[in-house]
C-alpha positions in Angstrom: -34.8 136.4 135.8 -35.8 137.3 132.4 -39.1 138.8 131.5 -39.9 135.7 129.4 -39.0 133.4 132.4 -41.2 135.6 134.7 -44.1 135.3 132.2 -43.8 131.4 132.0 -43.5 131.1 135.7 -46.8 133.2 136.1 -48.5 131.2 133.3 -47.6 128.0 135.1 -49.0 129.2 138.4 -52.3 130.3 136.6 -52.8 126.9 134.9 -52.0 125.1 138.1 -54.8 127.2 139.9 -57.1 126.7 137.0 -57.5 123.0 137.4 -59.0 123.0 141.0 -61.2 125.9 139.8 -62.4 124.1 136.9 -63.2 121.0 139.0 -65.2 123.1 141.5 -67.4 124.3 138.7 -67.7 121.1 136.9 -69.9 120.2 135.1 -71.0 123.4 133.2 -72.7 121.6 130.3 -73.9 118.3 129.0 -71.8 115.1 129.4 -71.5 112.4 126.8 -71.3 108.7 128.0 -70.0 106.7 125.2 -71.5 103.1 125.1 -69.3 101.1 122.7 -72.1 98.8 121.7 -75.6 99.0 120.3 -78.7 100.0 122.2 -80.5 97.5 124.2 -77.5 95.3 125.4 -76.2 95.0 128.9 -73.6 97.7 128.8 -76.1 100.1 127.3 -78.9 99.3 130.0 -76.6 99.8 132.8 -75.1 103.0 131.4 -78.6 104.4 130.9 -79.7 103.5 134.5 -76.5 105.1 135.9 -76.6 108.2 133.6 -80.2 108.9 134.6 -79.3 109.0 138.4 -76.0 110.8 137.9 -77.6 113.5 135.8 -79.6 114.6 138.8 -76.7 114.6 141.2 -74.4 116.6 138.9 -77.1 119.0 137.7 -76.3 118.4 134.0 -77.5 115.7 131.7 -75.4 112.7 130.7 -76.4 111.7 127.2 -75.7 108.3 125.8 -73.9 107.9 122.6 -73.7 104.3 121.1 -70.5 104.1 119.1 -70.2 100.5 117.8 -67.6 98.4 116.1 -64.8 96.0 116.6 -66.1 94.3 119.8 -66.5 97.7 121.4 -63.0 99.0 120.8 -64.0 101.7 118.4 -65.9 103.5 121.0 -63.3 102.9 123.8 -60.5 104.1 121.5 -62.5 107.3 120.8 -62.7 108.1 124.4 -59.1 107.3 125.2 -58.1 109.8 122.6 -60.7 112.4 123.8 -60.3 115.7 125.7 -59.6 114.9 129.3 -62.1 117.3 130.6 -64.8 115.2 132.1 -67.2 115.7 129.3 -66.7 112.5 127.4 -66.7 109.3 129.3 -66.8 105.6 128.5 -68.9 102.7 129.8 -66.5 100.0 129.3 -66.6 96.3 130.2 -64.6 93.2 130.5 -64.3 93.0 126.7 -63.1 96.6 126.0 -60.9 97.0 129.0 -59.2 93.6 129.4 -59.8 91.0 126.6 -59.2 93.5 124.0 -55.4 93.4 125.0 -55.1 89.8 123.9 -57.6 90.0 120.8 -56.4 93.0 119.0 -52.7 93.1 117.9 -53.1 96.7 116.8 -55.3 97.9 119.7 -55.3 101.7 119.6 -55.2 102.1 123.3 -54.0 100.4 126.4 -56.8 100.0 129.0 -54.4 99.8 131.8 -52.7 103.1 131.1 -54.9 105.3 128.7 -58.0 105.9 131.0 -58.8 107.2 134.5 -60.9 104.7 136.2 -64.0 106.3 137.6 -66.2 103.4 139.2 -67.2 99.8 138.6 -70.9 100.0 138.3 -72.1 96.4 138.4 -71.0 92.8 138.0 -73.3 90.7 135.7 -73.3 86.9 136.0 -73.4 85.1 132.7 -76.0 82.7 131.4 -76.5 80.4 128.6 -79.8 81.0 126.9 -81.2 79.1 124.0 -84.0 79.7 121.5 -87.3 78.4 122.4 -87.6 75.7 119.8 -83.9 74.2 120.4 -84.7 70.6 121.3 -83.3 70.6 124.8 -85.0 70.8 128.2 -82.0 71.8 130.4 -78.3 72.5 130.3 -77.2 68.8 130.6 -79.2 68.1 127.4 -77.8 71.2 125.8 -74.3 70.0 126.5 -75.0 66.7 125.0 -76.7 68.3 121.9 -73.8 70.6 121.4 -71.3 67.9 121.6 -73.3 65.7 119.1 -74.1 68.5 116.5 -70.9 70.5 116.8 -70.5 72.9 113.9 -74.2 72.7 112.9 -75.1 75.0 115.8 -74.4 78.6 116.0 -74.4 81.3 118.7 -74.5 85.1 118.7 -72.4 87.6 120.5 -71.9 91.3 120.9 -68.9 91.0 118.8 -65.4 89.5 118.8 -63.9 89.9 122.2 -67.2 91.0 123.9 -68.1 89.5 127.2 -70.6 87.3 125.5 -68.0 85.9 123.0 -65.5 85.2 125.7 -68.0 83.2 127.8 -69.0 81.1 124.8 -65.3 80.5 124.1 -64.7 79.6 127.6 -67.6 77.0 127.4 -66.2 75.6 124.2 -62.7 75.4 125.7 -64.3 73.2 128.5 -66.4 71.1 126.3 -64.1 70.7 123.2 -66.8 72.0 120.9 -66.6 74.3 117.8 -70.0 75.9 117.1 -70.3 78.7 114.5 -69.7 82.2 115.9 -72.1 84.9 114.6 -70.9 88.4 115.8 -73.2 91.3 116.0 -72.7 95.0 116.8 -73.8 94.4 120.4 -75.6 92.0 122.6 -79.0 93.7 121.9 -79.0 92.7 118.2 -77.7 89.1 119.1 -80.7 88.8 121.4 -83.1 90.0 118.8 -81.7 87.3 116.5 -82.2 84.7 119.2 -85.8 85.8 119.7 -86.4 85.5 116.0 -84.9 81.9 115.9 -82.1 83.0 113.7 -79.3 81.8 116.1 -79.4 78.8 118.5 -78.0 80.3 121.7 -76.2 83.1 123.4 -74.0 83.4 126.4 -75.0 86.7 127.9 -75.2 88.8 131.0 -78.1 88.8 133.3 -79.2 92.4 132.6 -79.8 91.6 128.9 -81.6 88.3 129.2 -83.4 88.3 132.5 -86.6 90.0 131.3 -86.9 87.6 128.2 -86.4 84.5 130.4 -89.0 85.8 132.8 -91.3 86.4 129.9 -90.7 82.8 128.5 -89.5 84.2 125.3 -86.2 82.2 125.4 -85.0 79.1 127.5 -82.6 80.1 130.4 -80.4 77.0 130.6 -77.9 77.7 133.3 -76.3 80.5 135.3 -72.4 80.4 135.6 -72.0 81.4 139.0 -71.9 79.6 142.5 -75.5 80.3 143.6 -78.9 80.7 141.9 -80.0 84.1 141.1 -82.9 85.7 143.3 -84.4 87.0 140.1 -84.2 83.6 138.3 -84.7 81.1 141.1 -85.6 78.3 138.6 -82.5 78.5 136.5 -79.8 76.1 138.0 -76.3 76.8 138.3 -73.4 75.3 136.3 -72.3 73.2 139.3 -75.8 71.8 139.7 -75.9 70.8 136.0 -72.5 69.0 136.3 -70.0 71.7 135.0 -68.8 73.4 138.1 -65.7 74.8 136.2 -68.0 76.9 134.0 -67.8 80.1 136.1 -68.2 83.4 134.3 -69.1 87.0 135.5 -68.9 90.1 133.4 -68.7 93.7 134.7 -69.4 97.2 133.4 -67.5 100.3 134.6 -67.1 104.0 134.0 -63.9 105.5 132.6 -62.5 109.0 131.6 -59.6 109.8 129.3 -56.1 109.6 130.8 -55.2 113.0 132.3 -58.7 114.1 133.5 -58.2 116.0 136.6 -58.3 114.1 139.8 -60.9 116.4 141.2 -63.2 115.8 138.2 -62.8 112.0 138.5 -63.7 112.3 142.1 -66.8 114.3 141.4 -67.9 111.7 139.0 -67.1 108.8 141.4 -69.2 110.6 144.1 -72.1 110.8 141.8 -71.7 107.1 140.8 -71.7 106.1 144.3 -74.7 108.1 145.1 -76.6 106.3 142.2 -75.7 102.8 143.7 -76.7 104.2 147.1 -80.2 105.3 145.7 -82.9 102.7 146.6 -84.7 103.2 143.2 -81.5 102.8 141.1 -80.3 99.9 143.1 -83.7 98.1 142.8 -83.7 98.6 139.0 -80.2 97.1 138.7 -80.8 94.2 141.1 -84.1 93.3 139.5 -82.1 92.8 136.2 -79.8 90.4 138.0 -76.8 92.7 138.4 -74.5 92.5 141.4 -73.4 95.8 142.9 -70.0 96.4 144.3 -69.4 97.0 148.0 -68.0 100.3 149.3 -64.4 99.2 148.9 -65.1 98.1 145.3 -66.5 101.4 144.3 -63.2 103.5 144.3 -61.2 104.3 141.2 -58.3 102.4 142.7 -60.3 99.3 143.0 -61.4 99.6 139.3 -57.8 100.2 138.2 -56.7 97.0 140.1 -59.7 95.1 138.5 -58.6 96.1 135.0 -55.0 94.9 135.5 -56.2 91.6 137.2 -58.7 90.9 134.3 -56.1 91.6 131.7 -53.6 89.0 133.3 -56.5 86.6 133.6 -58.0 86.7 130.1 -55.0 87.6 127.8 -53.3 84.0 128.4 -56.8 82.2 127.9 -57.3 84.1 124.6 -53.9 83.6 123.3 -54.1 79.9 124.1 -57.3 79.6 122.2 -55.6 81.3 119.2 -58.4 83.9 118.8 -57.5 87.2 117.2 -59.5 90.0 115.7 -58.6 92.8 113.2 -59.3 96.4 113.7 
């Protein structure tokens, strides 16, 4: 064996041993959790609740960085191209990790292969929420009003391809309606526009809108799941309002760049599991209407399967609707 071959073999052995050692001492500094939407929206709120708890478990602070643009794909692409060392993570959702495949012809990442799944944090039932002075009392009246007024009405979303956009598109496909779409850089700004009466309605996740519905600031018309929510017992389900096919649930999950050492992914997963096991953290999420995954749904493998299943589900819907978005 040549001197060069001996050196390369020794170097490979050192690098192989370095990965477990790095994982054992991880984390040694601050971690950045990229939220690909503006502050105040569902993904942002869930990320901050999880980061707060996980920071205590990991012994290092997880800071939130809001990187907006292109329905969340700008922030997601940044993490996908990031250094796989566990110090830059993504809180992605249905839009960035599934619908984006169908919406963006030049998508800069593949959510199925360019990330290491960490854990699905929370599922979030979708609601249709209208501004206070929209002349409808319930969802049945809203559907009739939407059909009668068509393009005169507008709805706000967190951007093209965001979960809020997909849900409204899904409703339009069922009803055959074509209201005006007003995209924002996140569901937070969209909700602010709704509160100001600048848009007519939103289709958004529980975490974003439950406090506003409870405060009476907006009119919660319907929840698009099988059963009423404990935090909103007076808001009927879509089935109760005569549209049982309108079923929609979002989700928000944590990812690391592809190639992040397995031991680091597991360390993050353990901290995320501990967060959902914490009574205080669970209470905060449940009070916002989030649905938490069971133990089997908290593994990286379960999240990997979820992403692939959701891509297969939503891409045909998007392509059938003929919706595309530029980068």
